[in-house]
C-alpha positions in Angstrom: 27.3 5.3 -9.6 30.0 3.0 -11.0 29.6 1.1 -14.3 30.4 -2.4 -15.3 30.0 -4.6 -18.4 31.0 -8.0 -19.8 34.5 -7.3 -21.1 36.5 -10.5 -22.1 35.9 -14.2 -22.7 39.0 -15.9 -21.4 40.0 -19.4 -22.6 42.1 -21.0 -19.9 44.6 -23.5 -21.4 46.5 -26.0 -19.3 49.6 -26.2 -21.4 53.3 -25.5 -21.5 52.9 -23.1 -24.4 50.0 -21.3 -26.2 51.1 -21.6 -29.8 49.1 -24.7 -30.7 46.1 -23.5 -28.8 46.3 -20.0 -30.4 46.5 -21.6 -33.9 43.3 -23.7 -33.2 41.2 -20.9 -31.7 42.3 -18.3 -34.3 41.1 -20.7 -37.0 37.9 -21.6 -35.1 36.9 -18.0 -34.5 38.4 -16.4 -37.6 40.7 -13.9 -35.9 44.5 -13.5 -35.9 46.4 -14.3 -32.7 48.4 -11.4 -31.2 51.1 -12.1 -28.7 52.1 -9.3 -26.4 55.7 -8.0 -26.8 55.8 -7.5 -23.0 57.7 -10.5 -21.5 55.5 -10.1 -18.4 52.5 -11.0 -20.5 53.9 -14.1 -22.2 51.1 -16.2 -20.6 48.5 -14.4 -22.7 47.6 -14.2 -26.4 44.7 -12.0 -27.7 42.6 -13.0 -30.6 41.6 -10.2 -33.0 37.8 -9.6 -33.1 35.6 -7.1 -34.8 35.3 -3.7 -33.1 31.9 -4.4 -31.8 32.6 -7.9 -30.7 33.7 -9.0 -27.2 37.4 -9.5 -26.7 38.8 -13.1 -26.6 41.9 -13.9 -24.6 43.9 -17.1 -24.3 45.6 -17.7 -20.9 48.2 -20.3 -19.9 47.1 -21.8 -16.6 48.1 -24.6 -14.2 44.5 -25.7 -13.4 42.4 -27.8 -15.8 41.4 -26.0 -19.0 38.1 -24.1 -19.0 36.5 -20.9 -20.1 35.7 -17.9 -17.8 34.3 -14.4 -18.1 35.9 -11.1 -17.1 33.8 -8.2 -16.1 35.2 -4.8 -16.7 34.4 -1.9 -14.3 35.4 1.6 -13.5 35.4 0.9 -9.7 36.8 -2.4 -8.7 35.8 -2.4 -5.0 32.3 -1.1 -5.7 31.7 -3.8 -8.3 33.0 -6.6 -6.0 30.7 -5.4 -3.3 27.7 -5.3 -5.8 28.4 -8.9 -6.8 28.8 -10.1 -3.2 25.3 -8.8 -2.5 24.1 -11.0 -5.4 25.7 -14.1 -3.8 29.3 -14.1 -5.2 32.3 -14.4 -3.0 35.9 -13.2 -3.4 38.6 -15.8 -3.9 41.8 -13.9 -4.5 43.1 -10.4 -5.4 45.7 -10.6 -8.2 47.3 -7.3 -9.4 44.4 -5.1 -10.6 41.6 -7.7 -10.6 39.6 -9.9 -8.2 39.0 -13.6 -8.9 35.4 -14.3 -7.7 33.1 -17.3 -7.5 29.4 -17.2 -8.5 26.8 -19.1 -6.4 26.9 -21.7 -9.2 30.5 -22.4 -8.5 31.8 -20.8 -11.6 35.0 -18.7 -11.3 35.2 -15.3 -13.0 37.2 -12.1 -12.7 36.5 -8.5 -12.4 39.1 -5.9 -13.4 39.6 -2.2 -13.6 41.4 -0.7 -16.6 44.3 1.5 -15.5 45.2 4.6 -17.5 48.9 5.5 -16.9 48.9 8.6 -19.1 46.7 11.8 -18.6 46.5 12.0 -22.4 44.5 8.7 -22.7 41.0 7.9 -21.7 38.6 5.0 -21.5 35.5 4.8 -23.7 33.3 1.7 -23.8 36.2 -0.5 -22.8 38.6 1.0 -25.3 41.6 3.0 -24.3 41.9 6.0 -26.7 44.5 8.7 -27.1 43.5 12.3 -26.9 44.1 14.2 -30.1 46.7 17.0 -29.7 46.6 20.3 -31.6 49.4 22.8 -31.4 48.6 26.5 -31.3 51.1 29.4 -31.8 50.4 32.3 -29.4 52.2 35.6 -28.8 53.4 36.2 -25.2 54.8 39.4 -23.8 58.0 38.6 -21.9 59.2 40.4 -18.8 61.5 42.7 -20.8 58.5 43.8 -22.9 59.4 41.9 -26.0 56.8 39.7 -27.7 57.7 36.0 -28.2 55.9 33.2 -29.9 55.2 30.1 -27.8 53.5 26.8 -28.7 50.6 25.6 -26.6 49.2 22.1 -27.1 45.5 21.6 -26.6 44.0 18.1 -26.3 40.5 16.8 -27.3 38.5 13.7 -26.9 35.7 12.6 -29.3 33.4 14.4 -26.8 35.2 17.7 -27.3 38.2 19.7 -26.0 39.6 18.7 -22.6 39.8 21.5 -20.0 41.9 21.8 -16.9 39.3 23.2 -14.5 40.4 25.0 -11.3 40.3 22.8 -8.2 38.9 19.8 -10.1 42.1 19.5 -12.2 43.2 17.0 -14.8 44.8 13.7 -13.9 45.2 10.0 -14.9 41.9 9.4 -13.1 39.7 12.3 -14.1 39.4 14.8 -16.9 36.6 17.0 -18.2 35.7 17.7 -21.8 33.4 20.4 -23.3 30.9 19.1 -25.8 28.9 21.3 -28.2 25.3 19.9 -28.4 25.2 21.2 -32.0 28.4 19.4 -33.1 27.5 17.8 -36.4 24.2 19.7 -36.8 24.4 20.6 -40.4 20.6 20.9 -40.7 20.2 24.4 -39.5 20.5 26.1 -43.0 17.9 23.7 -44.3 15.8 24.4 -41.2 15.8 28.2 -41.7 15.1 27.9 -45.4 12.0 25.7 -44.6 10.9 28.2 -41.9 11.1 31.1 -44.4 8.9 29.1 -46.8 6.2 28.5 -44.3 2.9 30.4 -45.0 1.2 29.7 -41.6 1.9 28.6 -38.1 0.9 25.0 -39.0 3.4 25.0 -41.9 6.1 26.4 -39.6 5.3 23.8 -36.9 5.6 21.1 -39.6 8.9 22.4 -40.8 10.3 22.4 -37.3 9.2 18.8 -36.7 10.4 17.6 -40.1 13.9 19.0 -40.1 14.7 19.4 -36.4 17.7 21.7 -37.1 17.2 24.6 -34.7 20.6 25.1 -33.0 19.9 27.0 -29.8 17.0 29.5 -30.0 13.4 29.6 -29.1 10.8 30.2 -31.8 7.9 32.6 -31.6 5.5 33.0 -34.5 2.0 34.3 -35.4 0.1 34.2 -38.7 -2.8 36.1 -40.3 -5.3 33.6 -39.1 -4.6 34.5 -35.5 -2.7 31.3 -34.7 0.4 31.7 -32.5 3.3 29.4 -31.6 6.0 29.5 -29.0 8.3 26.5 -28.9 11.8 25.4 -27.8 12.9 22.9 -30.4 16.6 23.5 -30.0 19.2 20.7 -29.6 18.5 19.2 -26.2 18.9 15.6 -25.0 15.8 13.4 -25.0 16.4 11.6 -21.7 14.6 8.5 -20.6 13.0 8.3 -17.2 15.9 6.1 -16.0 18.4 8.6 -17.3 16.6 11.5 -15.6 16.6 9.6 -12.3 20.3 8.8 -12.7 21.0 12.5 -13.3 19.0 13.6 -10.3 20.8 11.1 -8.1 24.1 12.3 -9.3 23.2 15.8 -8.0 23.0 14.4 -4.5 26.0 12.0 -4.7 28.5 13.7 -7.1 30.0 17.0 -5.9 31.2 17.9 -9.4 27.8 17.4 -10.9 26.2 19.5 -8.2 28.7 22.4 -8.7 28.2 22.3 -12.5 24.5 22.3 -12.1 24.6 25.4 -9.8 26.5 27.1 -12.6 23.9 26.0 -15.1 26.3 23.8 -17.0 24.7 20.7 -18.6 26.4 17.4 -17.8 26.2 14.2 -19.8 
């Protein structure tokens, strides 16, 4: 299933140049104006916004000045079809976006970000660079000698990127391995609190209070005859909607189905 979100507020300016307009809107919104060094983008000026705020873009146009919205998606055609079902219609295809018109008559655009390098990826509308790490490894050459070679590994904020057989690694798709316990620094405190427990009830309380079990099940019994078996390891707490989306992906996504057969958890 494709994804989409409100990406950019575009201020269309009917003008010969954008300098005066950029000065006004930068002052009005409190963000510096950034003109692209690319001569092909001289009709655009971006206003700096806070990391969690929506992007604001000034655009030089020939039609009367107005404001329109840009919707960002990871599948341009699927998003256009979705919006058409809601009553919108396509007006024109320009480069990598569609100009569309809502039933209300408002024009807006949908666009798909393009990643030209396999060492970049898209996360929540932001293009990020993979972090490279060089490793020195010893390799035996054909003549029997041992030589040192440098291998570069790349990682996203999710974890290291792997080049899987058949699935590969391209500008469109890559796969990263994520440790569910990444950042779990509670496990030492957890085991300490478990050691201090004098009963099953106290043990259960320690598990719920700290929640630092990394990957194991817990079995316990006390002198009062109470017993406990629990899996309180690090697992995702999925909503009903997320579970339904995951189950649907097993039917629609070949990669998800293959991973599930191999008992690999997918996020």
